[in-house]
C-alpha positions, 0 to 999 in steps of 0.5 A: 190373413194376418191383416184380418186377424189384426183388424179383428183384434183392433175392432174387438179392443175398441169395443172393450174400450168403448164399453169401459168408457160407457161404464165409467159414466157417473150415475145418480139415483133419485126416488119419488116417494110420498110426492117428494124426491129422495134425496132432496140433494144430489151431488154429481161431479162437475164437468161430466155428463151424468145419468140421472135415474128417477124411480117413481115409487108413488101410485101417480105420475110425476114430472121431473122439471128443471129450468136450470138443467133444461130438462123435463120428463114425465115418470109414470107410477112404478117406473124408472126413467133416465135423464142425462144431465151435464156436463155441469159447471160447479153450482146448484141446479134446482128441480121440482116435481111439476105435479106436486110442486109444494112437496117435490123439490130438490137440487143437483149440486155439481162439485 
């Protein structure tokens, strides 16, 4: 019976540690408003995977598109979408809103 208790404790501890590791993942928020990205510059830590949450507050869809990051994601109006980026080397990574390229522009800066 002690073996079962020990195993249960190890499994429970592993679940807690896994949950803490997931919570430690950096997150950045991008808002689409008036066919623009806010903020236009997003700073993220280099060398880490980052959860990029994109909230489209416009009444039309927008496509987050980045050749530098190798990511594309259509974000319907009023919806939050998630895009994972990285780990990135230090540098600048441009992105656009493909449906409104003239105004929807931005850059991820990995430091």
